[in-house]
C-alpha positions in Angstrom: 99.5 100.2 100.7 102.2 99.1 98.3 105.2 101.5 97.7 105.8 103.1 94.3 108.9 102.7 92.2 109.3 99.0 93.0 109.9 96.0 90.8 107.1 93.3 91.4 108.4 90.2 93.1 107.3 88.1 90.1 110.0 89.8 88.1 112.8 89.6 90.7 115.6 87.0 90.4 115.1 83.8 92.4 117.4 82.7 95.2 118.8 79.8 93.1 119.5 79.3 89.4 115.9 78.2 88.9 114.0 80.7 86.8 110.4 81.2 88.1 107.3 81.3 86.1 106.6 84.3 83.9 104.7 87.2 85.3 102.2 86.8 82.4 101.5 84.1 79.8 104.2 81.7 78.7 106.7 80.9 75.9 110.3 81.9 75.2 112.1 85.2 75.6 111.8 87.0 72.2 111.0 90.5 73.4 112.4 92.1 70.3 110.0 90.2 68.1 107.3 92.4 66.6 103.8 91.2 65.9 103.2 90.8 62.3 99.9 91.0 60.4 99.2 87.2 60.7 96.0 85.5 61.5 94.8 86.2 65.1 95.8 82.7 66.4 99.4 83.2 65.3 99.5 86.8 66.6 98.2 85.6 70.0 100.9 83.0 70.1 103.5 85.7 69.4 102.1 87.8 72.2 102.4 84.9 74.5 106.0 84.5 73.4 106.7 88.1 74.1 105.1 87.8 77.5 107.8 85.5 78.9 109.8 87.1 81.7 113.3 87.8 80.6 116.1 85.9 82.4 118.0 88.2 84.8 121.8 88.6 84.4 123.7 85.7 85.8 125.6 87.9 88.3 122.3 88.6 90.1 122.5 85.1 91.5 125.5 86.1 93.6 125.2 89.8 93.8 121.9 91.4 94.8 121.0 94.0 92.2 120.0 97.5 93.3 116.4 98.7 92.7 117.6 100.9 89.9 119.4 98.0 88.2 116.2 95.9 88.5 114.1 98.7 87.0 116.6 99.4 84.2 116.5 95.8 83.2 112.8 95.0 83.5 111.1 98.3 82.6 111.9 98.1 78.8 110.4 94.6 78.8 107.2 95.8 80.5 106.9 98.9 78.2 107.3 96.7 75.1 104.8 94.2 76.3 102.2 97.0 76.9 102.6 98.0 73.3 102.4 94.5 71.9 99.2 93.8 73.8 97.7 97.0 72.5 98.7 96.1 69.0 96.9 92.8 69.3 93.5 94.1 70.4 93.7 97.1 68.1 94.3 94.9 65.0 91.9 92.1 66.1 89.2 94.0 68.2 86.5 91.2 67.7 88.8 88.3 68.5 88.0 86.3 71.6 91.4 87.2 73.1 91.0 90.9 72.6 89.7 91.6 76.1 92.5 89.5 77.6 95.1 91.6 75.6 93.5 94.8 76.8 93.6 93.6 80.4 97.2 92.6 79.9 98.1 96.0 78.7 96.4 97.6 81.7 98.2 95.3 84.1 101.6 96.0 82.6 100.9 99.7 82.6 100.2 99.5 86.3 103.5 97.6 86.7 105.3 100.3 84.7 103.8 103.1 86.9 104.7 101.2 90.0 108.3 100.9 88.8 108.5 104.7 88.5 107.4 105.3 84.9 105.1 108.2 85.9 104.8 109.3 82.2 102.5 106.3 81.8 100.0 107.5 84.4 97.6 109.1 82.0 97.7 106.0 79.8 96.9 103.9 82.9 93.9 106.1 83.8 92.6 106.0 80.2 92.8 102.2 80.1 91.1 102.0 83.4 88.1 104.0 82.2 87.7 101.8 79.2 87.9 98.5 81.2 85.4 99.7 83.8 83.0 100.8 81.1 82.9 97.2 79.8 79.7 95.6 81.3 81.1 92.1 80.6 84.2 92.7 82.8 84.3 90.0 85.5 83.7 91.2 89.1 87.2 90.0 90.2 88.8 92.1 87.5 86.6 95.1 88.2 87.4 94.9 92.0 91.1 94.6 91.3 91.1 97.7 89.1 89.1 99.8 91.6 91.4 98.6 94.5 94.5 99.6 92.6 93.0 102.9 91.8 92.3 103.5 95.5 95.8 102.6 96.5 97.3 105.0 93.9 95.1 107.8 95.2 96.4 107.1 98.7 100.0 107.1 97.5 99.4 110.4 95.7 98.7 111.9 99.1 101.9 110.7 100.7 103.6 114.1 100.1 101.0 115.5 102.5 102.0 113.1 105.3 101.0 109.6 106.3 97.8 110.8 108.0 96.5 112.3 104.8 97.4 109.2 102.8 95.7 107.0 105.3 92.5 109.2 105.3 92.4 109.0 101.5 92.9 105.2 101.7 89.9 104.9 104.0 87.8 107.2 101.9 88.5 104.9 98.9 87.7 101.8 100.9 84.3 103.2 101.9 83.5 103.9 98.3 84.6 100.4 97.4 82.5 99.0 100.2 79.4 100.5 98.6 80.2 99.0 95.2 81.2 95.6 96.5 79.5 95.1 99.9 80.2 91.3 100.0 83.9 91.3 99.1 86.0 89.9 102.1 89.0 92.0 100.9 87.2 95.1 102.2 87.6 94.0 105.8 91.2 93.2 105.4 91.8 96.7 104.0 90.0 98.3 106.9 92.2 96.3 109.3 95.2 97.7 107.5 93.9 101.2 108.2 93.2 100.3 111.8 96.7 99.0 112.3 98.1 102.3 111.2 95.6 104.7 112.7 95.8 106.6 116.0 94.2 104.9 119.0 90.7 106.3 119.0 90.3 105.8 115.2 91.8 102.4 115.4 89.5 101.3 118.2 86.4 102.3 116.3 87.5 100.4 113.2 88.6 97.3 115.1 85.2 97.2 116.8 83.5 97.5 113.4 85.6 94.6 112.1 84.9 92.5 115.1 81.2 93.0 114.7 81.2 92.5 111.0 79.3 89.4 109.7 81.6 89.3 106.7 84.9 89.1 108.6 86.6 85.8 108.8 87.6 84.3 112.1 91.2 85.0 111.3 90.5 88.7 110.7 88.4 89.0 113.8 91.3 87.4 115.8 93.7 89.9 114.4 91.4 92.7 115.3 91.0 91.4 118.9 94.8 91.1 119.2 95.3 94.7 118.1 92.6 95.8 120.6 94.7 94.1 123.4 97.7 96.1 122.3 95.7 99.3 122.4 94.5 98.4 125.9 98.1 98.4 127.0 98.6 102.1 126.0 98.8 104.4 129.0 100.0 101.6 131.3 103.5 100.8 132.6 105.7 98.9 130.2 108.2 96.4 131.5 111.1 95.1 129.5 114.4 93.5 130.7 117.0 91.5 128.9 120.7 91.0 128.1 121.4 92.6 124.7 123.3 91.1 121.8 126.5 93.0 122.8 126.2 92.0 126.5 124.6 95.2 127.8 121.9 94.8 130.5 118.7 96.5 129.4 115.9 97.3 132.0 113.3 99.9 131.1 112.5 100.3 134.8 115.9 102.0 135.1 115.3 104.4 132.2 112.8 106.6 134.0 113.2 110.1 132.8 114.1 108.9 129.3 111.8 108.5 126.2 112.3 105.0 124.9 111.6 103.8 121.4 111.1 100.0 121.2 111.7 98.9 117.6 110.6 95.5 116.5 112.4 94.8 113.3 114.6 92.4 111.3 117.4 92.6 108.7 115.3 90.5 106.3 112.4 92.9 106.5 112.6 95.4 103.5 110.4 98.1 105.1 112.4 97.8 108.3 115.7 98.4 106.5 114.1 101.2 104.5 113.0 102.8 107.7 116.4 102.5 109.5 118.0 105.7 108.2 115.0 107.7 109.6 115.3 105.8 112.9 119.0 106.5 113.1 118.5 110.2 112.2 116.0 110.5 115.0 118.4 108.8 117.4 121.3 111.0 116.4 119.2 114.2 116.8 117.3 113.3 120.0 119.6 111.0 122.0 121.4 113.9 123.5 118.0 115.2 124.6 117.0 112.0 126.4 115.9 109.5 123.7 116.9 105.8 124.0 116.2 103.1 121.5 115.8 99.4 122.2 115.8 97.0 119.3 113.9 93.7 119.3 115.3 91.7 116.4 113.2 89.0 114.7 116.3 87.7 112.9 117.3 84.1 112.8 121.0 84.5 111.9 123.0 86.2 114.6 125.9 87.0 112.2 123.6 88.8 109.8 122.2 91.0 112.6 125.6 91.7 114.1 127.0 92.7 110.7 124.1 94.9 109.9 124.1 96.7 113.2 127.9 97.3 112.9 127.8 98.5 109.3 124.9 100.9 109.9 126.4 102.3 113.2 123.4 101.4 115.3 124.5 102.3 118.8 121.5 101.1 120.7 121.1 97.6 122.2 119.4 94.7 120.4 117.5 91.7 121.8 118.1 88.5 119.8 117.1 84.9 120.4 117.0 83.6 116.8 113.3 82.6 116.9 112.0 85.0 114.2 108.2 85.4 114.7 108.4 83.3 117.8 111.0 85.7 119.4 110.1 86.0 123.1 109.0 89.6 123.0 107.3 89.4 119.6 105.0 86.8 121.0 104.6 88.5 124.4 103.5 91.8 122.8 101.5 90.2 120.0 103.6 91.6 117.2 102.1 90.4 113.9 103.9 92.7 111.4 107.2 94.7 111.3 108.5 97.3 111.5 106.5 98.0 114.7 107.6 101.0 116.8 106.4 101.6 120.3 107.1 104.7 122.4 107.5 104.7 126.2 107.3 108.1 128.0 109.5 109.4 130.8 107.3 107.8 133.4 107.7 104.3 131.9 104.2 104.2 130.4 103.5 102.9 126.9 102.2 105.9 124.9 102.1 104.9 121.3 102.1 101.6 119.4 102.2 103.3 116.0 105.3 105.5 116.4 106.4 104.9 112.9 104.0 107.6 111.7 105.6 111.0 112.5 108.3 109.4 114.6 110.4 112.5 115.0 107.4 114.7 115.9 106.1 112.2 118.5 109.6 111.8 120.1 110.0 115.6 120.4 106.5 115.9 122.0 107.3 113.3 124.6 110.7 114.8 125.3 109.0 118.1 126.0 106.7 116.7 128.7 
């Protein structure tokens, strides 16, 4: 489920001086240009001109902008484009491009809400109703709108906890499944739920996916891999290596401790976002018997060392520079990160989804 208050990747600055394609239709950056009462063809050209993604500040090529800086720069462009699209289909409702303009307004409103403009939520919902009422709307567009609606509903439950959000997400997927029984995206969404659910729920969903006639071989393979990981829960977990800083790590010698094994990387945005929570849990529970072992999927040793030092991460890190082919990432079938596994005081793997309610789960194991 995508996070809110984020700038879409299509708007972000590229790694070089090359400016990528626009988020929406082409031309030049004339955002301040207002649509005049010209013929529809000329007005449509003007909308295309206004749609060009603005060039980010030159300093962004050397200094990574903060999320706030990105939002402050791009949000005015998105809001203005919403209004320009609406102006077009309002003045030319029978034009052949009117439906495209309406869809463009809807897409940009969704982008605005995703960037944190919550005052546009009602507008987004109103636009959604109009589009879904159009019987000529292509299925792909209809499915995309419904999918986004389900994701927003799940995000709205996040304040109640990840379990509530995940339950709302699955509820929406089941409704979507009835509307679009043949869409392959449904199976992928169910796999996402399974990968974040508790063991019993995950097993049921993974079996459903494995037995589904509509699941691709790739999806079925991912489901089978996750089932293998679930099969390891409750069994002894062995891990031994020399850490980045020279420390010898052997989980067999950590009996009596609760151990969090954190698969992560400095290039992984969600991993970095999660790190303050991980460190907070470590600082609070390390004196009670919590240990953390990091398995880094980084490629650059220097980047990892600098990050660990600057964030005061006191726990050992495994590093071999192989990214997704890192020894323990392949051995334990890690397909996405962050992945957090919990080992109990007896050395048994107890949880492969410790990211959900990490602190509560750690406290529970420490109390055993």
